[in-house]
C-alpha positions as CSV (number, residue, x, y, z in Angstrom):
1,M,38.6,0.4,-1.0
2,M,42.3,1.3,-1.0
3,A,44.3,0.0,-4.0
4,L,48.0,-0.2,-4.4
5,P,49.3,2.1,-7.1
6,G,49.8,0.2,-10.3
7,G,47.5,-2.4,-9.1
8,R,35.5,-7.7,-6.7
9,H,33.9,-11.5,-4.7
10,L,31.6,-11.7,-2.4
11,D,31.2,-8.1,-3.6
12,S,27.8,-8.7,-5.0
13,I,26.5,-10.7,-2.0
14,P,25.0,-8.9,1.0
15,I,26.0,-10.7,4.2
16,P,23.7,-10.2,7.2
17,G,25.9,-9.5,10.2
18,Q,23.6,-10.3,13.1
19,R,24.8,-13.8,13.6
20,L,28.4,-13.8,12.5
21,H,30.7,-11.2,14.0
22,L,33.3,-9.5,11.9
23,M,31.8,-10.8,8.6
24,Q,31.5,-7.4,7.1
25,V,32.8,-3.9,7.6
26,D,29.9,-1.7,8.9
27,S,29.6,0.9,6.1
28,V,28.5,3.7,8.6
29,Q,31.4,2.9,10.9
30,R,33.8,2.9,8.0
31,W,32.4,6.2,6.8
32,M,32.9,7.8,10.2
33,E,36.4,6.5,10.4
34,D,37.2,7.9,7.0
35,L,35.8,11.3,8.1
36,K,38.8,11.6,10.4
37,L,41.0,11.7,7.4
38,M,39.1,14.5,5.7
39,T,39.8,17.8,7.4
40,E,41.3,21.1,6.3
41,C,45.0,20.8,6.0
42,E,46.2,23.9,7.9
43,C,48.7,22.6,10.4
44,M,50.7,20.8,7.7
45,C,51.0,23.9,5.7
46,V,52.0,26.1,8.6
47,L,54.7,23.6,9.7
48,Q,56.2,23.7,6.3
49,A,56.1,27.6,6.3
50,K,53.9,27.6,3.2
51,P,50.9,29.9,2.7
52,I,47.5,28.3,3.3
53,S,45.9,27.8,-0.1
54,L,43.0,30.1,-0.9
55,E,41.7,27.9,-3.7
56,E,38.2,26.7,-3.3
57,D,39.2,23.0,-3.7
58,A,41.6,23.2,-0.7
59,Q,38.6,22.4,1.5
60,G,39.0,18.8,0.5
61,D,42.6,18.4,1.6
62,L,43.5,15.2,3.4
63,I,45.3,14.9,6.7
64,L,45.4,11.9,9.1
65,A,43.8,13.6,12.0
66,G,42.7,10.6,14.0
67,G,45.1,7.8,13.1
68,P,44.9,4.1,14.2
69,G,45.5,3.1,17.7
70,P,49.0,2.3,18.9
71,G,50.5,-1.1,18.2
72,D,48.2,-1.6,15.1
73,P,50.6,-1.7,12.1
74,L,48.1,-3.1,9.7
75,Q,45.5,-0.4,10.3
76,L,48.2,2.2,10.2
77,L,49.4,1.0,6.8
78,L,45.9,0.8,5.4
79,K,44.9,4.3,6.6
80,R,48.2,6.0,5.6
81,G,48.1,4.0,2.3
82,W,44.6,5.3,1.5
83,V,45.6,8.9,2.2
84,I,48.8,8.7,0.1
85,S,47.1,6.9,-2.8
86,T,44.4,9.6,-2.8
87,E,47.0,12.4,-2.8
88,L,49.0,10.8,-5.6
89,R,45.8,10.6,-7.7
90,R,44.8,14.2,-7.0
91,I,48.3,15.5,-7.7
92,G,48.1,13.8,-11.1
93,Q,44.7,15.5,-11.7
94,K,46.0,19.0,-10.8
95,L,49.1,18.4,-12.9
96,A,47.0,17.7,-15.9
97,Q,45.2,21.0,-15.3
98,D,48.5,22.9,-15.0
99,R,47.5,24.1,-11.5
100,W,51.1,24.5,-10.3
101,A,50.4,26.1,-6.9
102,R,48.1,23.2,-6.0
103,V,50.6,20.7,-7.3
104,H,53.3,22.1,-5.2
105,S,51.3,22.4,-1.9
106,M,50.0,18.9,-2.3
107,S,53.5,17.6,-3.1
108,V,54.7,19.1,0.2
109,R,51.8,17.5,2.0
110,L,52.5,14.1,0.3
111,T,56.0,14.2,1.6
112,C,54.7,14.8,5.1
113,H,52.3,11.8,4.8
114,A,55.1,9.5,3.5
115,R,57.5,10.5,6.2
116,S,54.8,10.0,8.8
117,M,54.0,6.5,7.5
118,V,57.6,5.5,7.5
119,S,58.3,6.7,11.0
120,E,55.1,5.5,12.5
121,Y,55.4,2.0,11.0
122,S,59.0,1.8,12.1
123,A,57.8,2.6,15.7
124,V,55.3,-0.2,15.9
125,S,56.7,-2.9,13.6
126,R,59.5,-5.4,14.0
127,S,63.0,-4.6,12.6
128,P,62.6,-3.6,9.0
129,S,64.2,-5.6,6.3
130,Q,67.1,-4.3,4.3
131,E,64.9,-4.2,1.2
132,M,62.3,-2.1,2.9
133,G,65.0,0.3,4.2
134,Q,66.2,0.8,0.6
135,I,62.8,1.4,-0.8
136,E,62.0,3.8,2.1
137,K,65.1,5.8,1.2
138,L,64.2,5.9,-2.5
139,L,60.6,7.0,-1.7
140,M,61.7,9.9,0.5
141,E,64.3,11.0,-2.1
142,K,61.6,11.1,-4.8
143,C,59.3,13.0,-2.4
144,S,62.0,15.6,-1.9
145,E,62.7,15.7,-5.6
146,L,58.9,16.2,-6.3
147,S,58.6,19.1,-3.8
148,A,61.8,20.8,-5.2
149,V,60.9,20.6,-8.9
150,T,57.3,21.7,-8.3
151,E,58.6,24.7,-6.3
152,R,60.8,25.6,-9.3
153,C,57.9,25.4,-11.6
154,L,56.1,28.1,-9.6
155,Q,58.9,30.5,-10.7
156,V,58.8,29.7,-14.4
157,E,56.7,31.8,-16.8
158,N,58.0,30.5,-20.1
159,E,55.3,28.1,-21.4
160,H,57.8,26.0,-23.4
161,V,60.1,25.5,-20.4
162,L,57.1,24.8,-18.2
163,K,55.9,22.1,-20.6
164,S,59.3,20.3,-20.5
165,M,59.3,20.5,-16.7
166,K,55.8,19.1,-16.6
167,A,57.1,15.9,-18.3
168,C,59.8,15.7,-15.6
169,V,57.2,16.2,-12.8
170,S,55.0,13.5,-14.3
171,E,57.9,11.0,-14.5
172,T,58.9,11.8,-10.9
173,L,55.3,11.3,-9.7
174,S,55.1,8.0,-11.5
175,T,58.4,6.7,-10.0
176,L,57.3,7.9,-6.6
177,G,54.0,6.0,-6.9
178,Q,55.9,2.8,-7.9
179,H,58.2,3.1,-4.8
180,F,55.3,3.8,-2.6
181,G,53.4,0.7,-4.0
182,Q,56.5,-1.5,-3.5
183,L,57.0,-0.3,0.1
184,L,53.3,-0.7,1.0
185,E,53.1,-4.2,-0.5
186,L,56.2,-5.3,1.4
187,A,54.9,-3.9,4.7
188,L,51.4,-5.4,4.2
189,T,52.9,-8.8,3.2
190,R,55.0,-8.8,6.3
191,E,52.0,-8.0,8.6
192,V,49.6,-10.4,6.9
193,Q,52.3,-13.1,7.2
194,A,52.5,-12.4,10.9
195,L,48.7,-12.7,11.1
196,V,48.7,-16.1,9.4
197,R,51.5,-17.3,11.7
198,K,49.5,-16.2,14.6
199,I,46.6,-18.4,13.5
200,D,48.9,-21.3,12.9
201,A,50.6,-21.0,16.3
202,S,47.6,-20.3,18.5
203,D,45.8,-22.9,20.6
204,N,43.4,-20.3,21.9
205,I,40.0,-20.5,20.2
206,Y,39.2,-16.8,20.9
207,T,42.5,-15.7,19.4
208,M,41.9,-17.8,16.3
209,E,38.3,-16.5,15.9
210,S,39.5,-12.9,16.2
211,T,42.4,-13.3,13.9
212,T,40.3,-15.1,11.3
213,G,37.8,-12.2,11.5
214,N,40.7,-9.8,10.9
215,L,41.8,-11.7,7.8
216,F,38.2,-11.5,6.4
217,S,38.2,-7.7,7.1
218,L,41.4,-7.4,5.1
219,T,39.8,-9.1,2.1
220,Q,37.2,-6.3,2.0
221,E,40.0,-3.8,1.2
222,G,40.2,-5.2,-2.3
223,A,42.2,-7.4,-4.7
224,P,45.7,-6.4,-3.5
225,L,45.1,-7.7,0.0
226,C,43.4,-10.9,-1.3
227,R,46.5,-11.4,-3.5
228,I,48.8,-10.9,-0.5
229,I,46.8,-13.4,1.7
230,A,47.1,-16.0,-1.1
231,K,50.8,-15.2,-1.6
232,V,51.6,-16.0,2.1
233,D,49.6,-19.3,2.0
234,G,46.8,-17.8,4.0
235,V,44.3,-20.2,2.3
236,L,46.3,-23.2,3.6
237,C,46.1,-21.8,7.1
238,L,42.4,-21.4,6.7
239,A,42.1,-25.0,5.5
240,D,43.2,-26.2,8.9
241,I,40.3,-24.2,10.5
242,L,37.7,-25.5,8.0
243,T,38.7,-29.1,8.5
244,D,38.8,-28.9,12.3
245,D,35.3,-29.6,13.8
246,S,36.5,-28.3,17.2
247,H,36.1,-24.7,15.9
248,S,32.7,-23.1,16.1
249,E,30.5,-22.8,13.0
250,A,31.0,-19.1,13.0
251,T,34.8,-19.4,12.8
252,R,34.6,-21.9,10.0
253,A,32.1,-19.7,8.2
254,E,34.5,-16.8,8.4
255,A,37.3,-19.0,7.1
256,A,35.0,-19.9,4.2
257,A,34.4,-16.2,3.6
258,V,38.1,-15.5,3.3
259,V,38.5,-18.5,0.9
260,A,35.6,-17.2,-1.2
261,Q,37.2,-13.8,-1.5
262,V,40.7,-15.0,-2.3
263,T,39.5,-17.5,-4.9
264,S,37.1,-15.1,-6.6
265,P,37.1,-15.4,-10.4
266,H,36.9,-11.6,-10.6
267,L,40.5,-11.4,-9.3
268,S,43.2,-11.4,-12.0
269,F,45.9,-13.3,-10.1
270,T,46.2,-17.1,-9.9
271,Q,49.9,-17.7,-9.6
272,H,49.9,-17.6,-5.8
273,L,47.1,-20.1,-5.5
274,S,49.1,-23.0,-6.9
275,S,49.8,-24.4,-3.4
276,F,46.0,-24.3,-2.8
277,L,45.7,-27.4,-5.0
278,E,47.5,-29.4,-2.4
279,S,44.7,-28.9,0.1
280,M,41.8,-28.5,-2.3
281,E,40.2,-31.9,-1.6
282,E,40.2,-31.3,2.2
283,I,38.8,-27.8,1.7
284,V,36.1,-28.9,-0.7
285,T,35.1,-31.7,1.6
286,A,34.9,-29.3,4.6
287,L,32.9,-26.8,2.7
288,I,30.3,-29.2,1.4
289,K,30.0,-30.5,5.0
290,L,29.5,-27.0,6.2
291,C,26.8,-26.5,3.6
292,Q,25.1,-29.7,4.8
293,E,25.2,-28.8,8.5
294,A,24.7,-25.0,8.2
295,S,22.4,-23.7,10.9
296,S,21.6,-20.5,9.0
297,G,21.4,-18.9,5.6
298,E,24.5,-16.8,6.2
299,V,26.7,-19.8,6.9
300,F,25.3,-21.7,3.9
301,L,25.8,-18.6,1.7
302,L,29.5,-18.2,2.6
303,A,30.3,-21.9,2.3
304,S,28.5,-22.3,-1.1
305,A,30.1,-19.0,-2.4
306,A,33.6,-20.5,-1.6
307,L,32.6,-23.7,-3.4
308,A,31.3,-21.8,-6.4
309,N,34.5,-19.9,-6.8
310,I,36.6,-23.0,-6.4
311,T,34.7,-24.7,-9.2
312,F,35.9,-21.8,-11.5
313,F,39.4,-22.2,-10.2
314,D,40.0,-25.8,-11.1
315,T,37.7,-28.4,-12.8
316,M,39.1,-31.1,-10.6
317,A,36.9,-29.6,-7.8
318,C,33.8,-30.5,-9.9
319,E,34.9,-34.1,-10.0
320,M,35.5,-34.0,-6.2
321,L,32.1,-32.5,-5.6
322,L,30.5,-35.2,-7.8
323,Q,32.2,-37.9,-5.7
324,L,31.0,-36.2,-2.5
325,N,27.3,-36.3,-3.6
326,A,27.3,-32.5,-3.7
327,I,24.3,-32.4,-6.1
328,R,22.1,-34.1,-3.5
329,V,23.3,-31.9,-0.7
330,L,22.7,-28.7,-2.7
331,L,19.3,-29.7,-4.1
332,E,18.1,-30.8,-0.7
333,A,19.2,-27.5,0.7
334,C,17.0,-25.7,-1.8
335,S,13.9,-27.0,-0.1
336,D,15.2,-25.8,3.3
337,K,14.1,-22.1,3.7
338,Q,16.3,-21.7,6.7
339,R,19.4,-22.3,4.6
340,V,18.4,-21.2,1.1
341,D,16.0,-18.2,1.2
342,T,17.5,-15.6,-1.1
343,P,18.5,-15.3,-4.8
344,Y,22.1,-14.6,-3.7
345,T,22.3,-18.1,-2.3
346,R,20.5,-19.7,-5.3
347,D,23.1,-17.9,-7.4
348,Q,25.9,-19.8,-5.7
349,I,24.0,-23.1,-6.0
350,V,23.3,-22.7,-9.7
351,T,26.9,-21.6,-10.4
352,I,28.1,-24.8,-8.9
353,L,25.6,-26.8,-10.9
354,A,26.5,-25.0,-14.1
355,N,30.2,-25.7,-13.6
356,M,29.6,-29.3,-12.7
357,S,27.3,-29.9,-15.7
358,V,30.3,-30.0,-18.0
359,L,30.9,-33.5,-16.6
360,E,28.9,-36.3,-18.3
361,Q,28.3,-38.1,-15.1
362,C,26.4,-35.1,-13.7
363,A,23.3,-35.6,-15.8
364,S,22.3,-38.9,-14.1
365,D,22.7,-37.4,-10.6
366,I,20.5,-34.4,-11.7
367,I,17.7,-36.7,-12.9
368,Q,18.0,-38.9,-9.8
369,E,17.6,-35.9,-7.5
370,N,14.8,-34.3,-9.5
371,G,17.2,-31.5,-10.3
372,V,15.6,-30.5,-13.7
373,Q,12.5,-29.4,-11.8
374,L,14.6,-27.2,-9.6
375,I,16.4,-25.7,-12.5
376,M,13.0,-25.0,-14.1
377,G,12.1,-23.1,-11.0
378,M,15.2,-21.0,-11.2
379,L,14.2,-19.9,-14.6
380,S,11.3,-18.1,-12.9
381,E,13.4,-16.4,-10.2
382,K,11.9,-13.0,-9.3
383,P,13.2,-10.3,-6.9
384,R,11.2,-9.6,-3.8
385,S,12.5,-6.2,-2.8
386,G,13.3,-4.8,-6.2
387,T,16.7,-3.5,-5.2
388,P,19.3,-3.3,-7.9
389,A,21.5,-5.9,-6.2
390,E,18.6,-8.4,-5.9
391,V,17.5,-7.8,-9.5
392,A,21.0,-8.5,-10.7
393,A,21.2,-11.7,-8.6
394,C,17.9,-12.9,-10.1
395,E,19.3,-12.2,-13.6
396,R,22.4,-14.3,-12.8
397,V,20.2,-17.1,-11.5
398,Q,18.1,-17.2,-14.7
399,Q,21.1,-17.0,-16.9
400,K,23.1,-19.8,-15.2
401,A,20.0,-22.0,-14.9
402,A,19.6,-21.7,-18.7
403,V,23.3,-22.4,-19.2
404,T,23.0,-25.5,-16.9
405,L,20.0,-26.7,-18.8
406,A,21.8,-26.3,-22.1
407,R,24.8,-28.3,-21.0
408,L,22.8,-31.0,-19.3
409,S,20.5,-31.4,-22.3
410,R,23.4,-33.1,-24.2
411,D,21.9,-36.1,-22.4
412,P,18.7,-37.1,-24.1
413,D,17.1,-38.2,-20.8
414,V,17.6,-34.7,-19.4
415,A,16.3,-33.1,-22.5
416,R,13.1,-35.2,-22.5
417,E,12.6,-34.5,-18.8
418,A,13.0,-30.8,-19.4
419,V,10.4,-30.9,-22.3
420,R,8.0,-32.9,-20.0
421,L,8.3,-30.1,-17.4
422,S,7.5,-27.4,-20.0
423,C,10.9,-25.9,-19.9
424,M,10.7,-25.0,-23.5
425,S,7.6,-22.9,-22.9
426,R,9.4,-21.0,-20.1
427,L,12.5,-20.5,-22.3
428,I,10.3,-19.1,-25.1
429,E,8.6,-16.7,-22.7
430,L,11.9,-15.4,-21.4
431,C,13.1,-14.9,-25.0
432,R,9.9,-13.1,-26.2
433,S,9.1,-11.1,-23.1
434,P,11.9,-8.7,-22.0
435,S,10.1,-7.9,-18.7
436,E,10.4,-11.6,-17.7
437,R,14.2,-11.4,-18.0
438,N,14.5,-7.7,-16.8
439,S,15.6,-6.9,-20.4
440,S,18.9,-8.8,-19.8
441,D,20.8,-9.7,-22.9
442,A,22.9,-12.3,-21.0
443,V,19.7,-14.1,-20.0
444,L,18.4,-13.9,-23.6
445,V,21.5,-15.5,-25.1
446,A,21.5,-18.3,-22.5
447,C,17.8,-19.0,-23.1
448,L,18.2,-19.1,-26.9
449,A,21.1,-21.5,-26.5
450,A,19.1,-23.8,-24.2
451,L,16.0,-23.7,-26.4
452,R,18.0,-24.7,-29.4
453,R,19.6,-27.6,-27.6
454,L,16.2,-28.9,-26.5
455,A,14.7,-28.3,-29.9
456,G,17.5,-30.5,-31.4
457,V,16.2,-33.4,-29.2
458,C,12.5,-32.7,-29.2
459,P,11.5,-30.5,-32.1
460,E,7.9,-31.4,-31.8
461,G,7.6,-29.3,-28.6
462,L,7.8,-26.1,-30.7
463,Q,5.3,-24.2,-32.7
464,D,6.2,-23.3,-36.3
465,S,6.6,-19.6,-35.5
466,D,8.9,-20.3,-32.5
467,F,11.0,-22.6,-34.6
468,Q,11.3,-20.1,-37.5
469,Q,12.1,-17.1,-35.3
470,L,14.0,-18.6,-32.3
471,V,15.7,-21.8,-33.6
472,Q,16.1,-21.8,-37.4
473,P,17.9,-18.4,-37.9
474,R,21.5,-17.7,-36.8
475,L,21.7,-17.1,-33.1
476,V,22.6,-13.4,-33.6
477,D,19.5,-12.9,-35.8
478,S,17.2,-14.5,-33.2
479,F,19.0,-12.4,-30.5
480,L,18.4,-9.1,-32.5
481,L,14.7,-10.1,-33.1
482,C,14.0,-10.7,-29.4
483,S,16.1,-7.8,-28.1
484,N,14.2,-5.4,-30.3
485,M,10.7,-6.5,-29.1
486,E,10.7,-3.9,-26.4
487,E,11.4,-0.9,-28.7
488,S,8.7,1.5,-29.5
489,F,8.5,3.3,-32.9
490,V,5.8,5.8,-32.0
């Protein structure tokens, strides 16, 4: 993923792509596209009248051999941005190693890439703003300055002088990176804004489907693009798609995927999502409806992932979900293998339940819908394939199920129902047997907390040894006891 200088998610959720077009970037296709950018940089050196480097790491030089198609400014910016970001990082590495010949040749190449990005984008974009023009000028000035100062460094032999010049090069490189980041963000914001306006203005269903798919593809480029989409009110534009039943299920699912990415709790920005609150009730209502009517596991996964992230974003969403009978919808879906058939989907469901369980009213709905039994089943989540991603998803399901149970057990009725269903026995097993929790410390802590909450209501459900080791001591002492059970002292 390309990140802006100075600058994870459906990242952990595999999304099958057979049914929903444009829902993920094909990794093989992406790799083949990136191969175009990784060729020996001979032409650039010859054009600049510089000798071709004989150093062994010159084989990894970058040049945009097969650029994006004409009239595609977003792809142009992303590809050029990736190349320039990589060059900036590599120049910094060579500078730290005092490899001045490489620093200079790469600085010349960086100047060429920056000039190409500016000229190519100017050729395919609308009239640039005055602010962009100013930053372009500053960027090119710093590129020229970097090339000039690194060339002078090649002539210096005095180590003391070279050391002082190194600090100057480092400062120039840092300023250049800042200018490049500012220019790239301005240009990307401009293009994403045009994409959002295109969705708003279009009455053609195929255009809207295609453009929504493009937005989702952009979210795969990382947090900077998600932040830009949020900044230009892209989520509000997607809210119109989600709430319009005339759009196909696939289009609404893609819109849900973008919402899930932009509202991911793993992203550090929230200031640009304030306007999202204005349409949150409509979005939450549309997403729970999409969950209820989903024709496939992929659609349900995307809609529930968006809901899960929104419950992190604002607690008001949990109250809305409670009013919309979301607990019944989610628990009913758990018995439908067509919609809920993977630990990734159960991870989203239990995340929503865990966040909703902070509300006192949630306990009665859970009991009414036999939710405690479902949570008990989630404590026994096991991977089918054994892949690292699936094992991690199962750990998250177990951890969040224990957290949900601990929160809900504030209500004595829930606690007694959990004891009746032998939840305490399962929690003890997870604490004492590392293999049952895949040696996860997070699962262990959550299970100890849940066990202590249940023991406070129904202490008679514990044997003396379990009480003395898992409940009576400080939590940290019980944790250390259980986490050391797998160690061998042979």
